[in-house]
C-alpha positions as CSV (number, residue, x, y, z in Angstrom):
1,M,-0.1,0.0,0.0
2,R,1.7,3.3,-1.2
3,S,2.1,5.9,1.6
4,R,1.1,9.5,0.6
5,R,3.9,12.0,0.7
6,S,4.1,15.3,-0.9
7,L,7.0,16.3,-2.7
8,A,7.1,19.8,-2.3
9,L,9.3,20.2,-5.7
10,I,6.7,18.4,-7.8
11,A,3.8,19.7,-6.3
12,A,5.4,22.9,-6.9
13,V,5.4,22.1,-10.5
14,V,1.7,21.1,-10.5
15,A,0.8,24.2,-8.6
16,V,2.2,26.3,-11.4
17,L,0.4,24.6,-13.9
18,C,-2.5,24.5,-11.7
19,A,-2.3,28.1,-11.3
20,F,-2.8,28.5,-15.4
21,T,-5.6,26.4,-15.0
22,F,-7.1,29.0,-12.7
23,A,-6.5,31.7,-15.1
24,Q,-8.8,29.9,-17.3
25,G,-11.8,30.2,-14.9
26,A,-11.9,33.8,-14.4
27,S,-12.0,37.4,-16.1
28,A,-11.9,40.6,-14.2
29,A,-13.7,40.3,-11.0
30,A,-14.5,36.9,-11.3
31,G,-13.2,33.5,-10.4
32,G,-12.9,29.7,-11.5
33,G,-11.0,26.4,-11.1
34,C,-10.0,23.3,-12.7
35,Q,-8.9,19.6,-11.5
36,L,-5.4,18.9,-12.7
37,K,-3.8,15.5,-13.4
38,G,-0.3,15.0,-15.0
39,T,3.3,14.1,-14.8
40,A,6.4,15.9,-13.9
41,S,9.9,14.9,-14.5
42,F,12.9,16.3,-12.6
43,T,16.6,16.3,-13.2
44,P,18.3,15.6,-11.3
45,G,15.8,13.3,-9.4
46,L,14.4,14.8,-6.1
47,S,15.6,13.4,-3.1
48,T,16.4,14.0,0.7
49,T,19.0,16.2,-0.1
50,S,18.4,19.8,-1.0
51,Q,19.8,20.6,-4.5
52,P,19.3,22.7,-7.6
53,F,17.0,20.9,-10.4
54,T,14.9,21.6,-13.5
55,Y,11.7,20.1,-14.3
56,A,8.9,19.8,-17.2
57,F,5.3,19.2,-16.6
58,S,2.4,18.3,-18.8
59,G,-1.2,17.6,-17.7
60,D,-5.0,17.9,-18.4
61,L,-7.2,20.5,-17.0
62,T,-10.8,19.0,-16.4
63,N,-14.0,19.8,-15.0
64,C,-13.1,23.6,-15.2
65,Q,-16.0,25.8,-13.7
66,S,-16.0,29.8,-14.3
67,T,-18.2,32.8,-13.5
68,E,-17.5,33.6,-17.0
69,A,-20.2,32.2,-19.3
70,G,-18.8,30.2,-22.3
71,A,-15.3,29.9,-20.5
72,P,-13.8,26.3,-21.7
73,A,-14.3,23.2,-19.3
74,T,-10.9,21.8,-20.4
75,G,-7.5,22.4,-21.4
76,F,-3.8,21.3,-21.5
77,V,-1.0,22.7,-19.5
78,Q,2.7,22.4,-19.8
79,A,5.9,23.7,-18.7
80,G,9.1,22.5,-20.3
81,G,9.1,20.0,-23.1
82,T,7.9,20.8,-26.8
83,Y,5.2,22.9,-28.3
84,T,3.8,22.3,-31.6
85,N,2.6,25.1,-33.7
86,P,-0.9,23.9,-35.0
87,A,-0.6,26.1,-37.9
88,T,2.7,24.7,-39.1
89,G,3.5,21.6,-37.5
90,K,6.9,23.0,-36.3
91,G,8.3,22.2,-32.7
92,Y,9.3,24.9,-30.4
93,V,10.9,24.6,-27.1
94,L,9.4,25.5,-23.8
95,P,11.9,26.7,-21.1
96,R,12.2,23.9,-18.4
97,S,11.4,25.3,-15.0
98,T,13.7,25.9,-12.1
99,G,13.9,25.2,-8.6
100,T,16.0,24.5,-5.1
101,G,15.2,21.6,-2.8
102,G,13.9,18.3,-2.3
103,C,11.5,15.8,-0.9
104,A,10.9,18.1,2.2
105,S,10.6,21.6,0.8
106,S,11.4,23.5,-2.2
107,T,11.0,26.7,-4.1
108,T,10.5,27.0,-7.9
109,Q,9.9,29.4,-10.6
110,G,8.8,29.3,-14.4
111,L,6.7,29.6,-17.2
112,A,3.7,27.6,-18.3
113,L,1.7,27.3,-21.2
114,I,-2.2,26.6,-21.4
115,V,-4.2,25.7,-24.3
116,W,-7.8,25.6,-23.7
117,G,-10.4,23.4,-25.2
118,D,-11.5,26.4,-27.5
119,G,-8.4,26.9,-29.0
120,T,-7.3,30.0,-26.8
121,R,-4.1,30.4,-24.9
122,T,-3.1,31.4,-21.5
123,I,0.9,32.1,-20.8
124,E,1.7,32.6,-17.1
125,Q,5.0,33.2,-15.0
126,Y,4.8,31.5,-11.7
127,D,6.8,31.0,-8.2
128,T,6.1,28.2,-5.8
129,S,6.8,27.3,-2.4
130,G,6.4,23.8,-0.9
131,A,6.7,22.0,2.6
132,A,5.9,18.5,3.3
133,A,2.3,17.9,1.5
134,A,1.5,21.3,0.8
135,V,2.6,23.5,-1.9
136,N,1.6,27.2,-2.4
137,L,1.5,28.8,-5.9
138,E,1.5,32.3,-6.9
139,G,1.3,33.2,-10.6
140,T,0.7,36.0,-13.0
141,V,-0.9,35.6,-16.6
142,I,1.6,37.7,-19.1
143,D,1.1,39.1,-22.4
144,S,3.4,36.8,-24.6
145,T,6.4,34.7,-24.7
146,T,8.8,33.9,-27.6
147,L,10.0,30.4,-28.1
148,Q,13.1,28.9,-29.8
149,P,12.5,26.5,-32.7
150,V,13.6,22.8,-32.5
151,N,15.0,23.0,-36.0
152,P,17.6,25.8,-35.9
153,A,16.7,26.9,-39.5
154,D,13.3,27.8,-38.5
155,P,12.5,31.3,-36.9
156,P,11.4,31.9,-33.5
157,L,7.9,32.0,-32.4
158,T,6.2,34.5,-30.4
159,L,2.8,33.2,-28.5
160,T,0.4,35.7,-27.3
161,T,-2.0,35.2,-24.3
162,T,-5.7,35.2,-25.7
163,R,-7.6,34.3,-22.5
164,Y,-7.4,35.6,-19.1
165,N,-4.6,38.2,-19.9
166,G,-3.5,40.0,-16.6
167,D,-5.2,37.6,-14.3
168,A,-3.5,36.2,-11.0
169,S,-3.7,32.6,-9.9
170,H,-3.3,30.9,-6.6
171,G,-3.0,27.0,-5.7
172,L,-2.4,24.3,-3.4
173,L,-1.6,20.7,-4.5
174,A,-0.8,17.5,-3.0
175,F,1.8,15.1,-4.8
176,E,2.1,11.1,-4.1
177,A,5.2,9.3,-3.6
178,T,6.6,6.7,-1.0
179,P,9.6,7.1,1.2
180,T,11.4,4.6,-1.0
181,D,11.1,7.0,-3.9
182,C,12.5,9.8,-2.1
183,Q,15.5,7.7,-1.0
184,T,16.4,6.4,-4.3
185,G,15.7,9.8,-6.3
186,V,12.1,10.7,-7.9
187,S,12.8,11.4,-11.7
188,S,8.9,11.3,-12.8
189,A,5.8,11.5,-10.9
190,G,2.2,11.9,-11.2
191,I,0.5,14.7,-9.8
192,E,-3.2,15.5,-9.2
193,G,-4.7,18.7,-7.5
194,I,-7.4,21.5,-7.8
195,V,-6.5,25.1,-8.2
196,A,-8.3,28.5,-8.2
197,L,-8.0,31.8,-9.9
198,N,-9.5,35.3,-8.8
199,D,-8.7,38.7,-10.0
């Protein structure tokens, strides 16, 4: 039977992404939230020793509810990894998020991209802090970001936020791992949580 242990670091990643999620749920003077389920990968793996690390995360946003009429109920969020431009099929590199810490506590920062079910986008910068089973996320939706191409022959791609620009997000998440995972180093882990957004 698996014992629940929240990796501050991973939860931080999730929180970040979740924060994005929440951006989807609100407009000015509004609010909302989504459920998030995804996977984070860490380099080096998280352990009982505090150290610098980078990570990538991707996950699905579901059951989103918002005070904004017509807001999408689903989305896909990622930090790090490759973004494929739907207009051209070309790949672009999302920067990996960075942090310091381990299984017991951590702080992280990064940039996340959410593509909503209706094709709109939210780009967010975030910071997280985690301790034991709780991770706190604070994020801000930004106007745009420029991504470098996977193929050096292609030009950079500038993406703009088309939903929830200027909103702020907040989140608390939980991460599941066993004590053995932390002893040997957690290189990949699933994350689930609920996040909320308000103006």
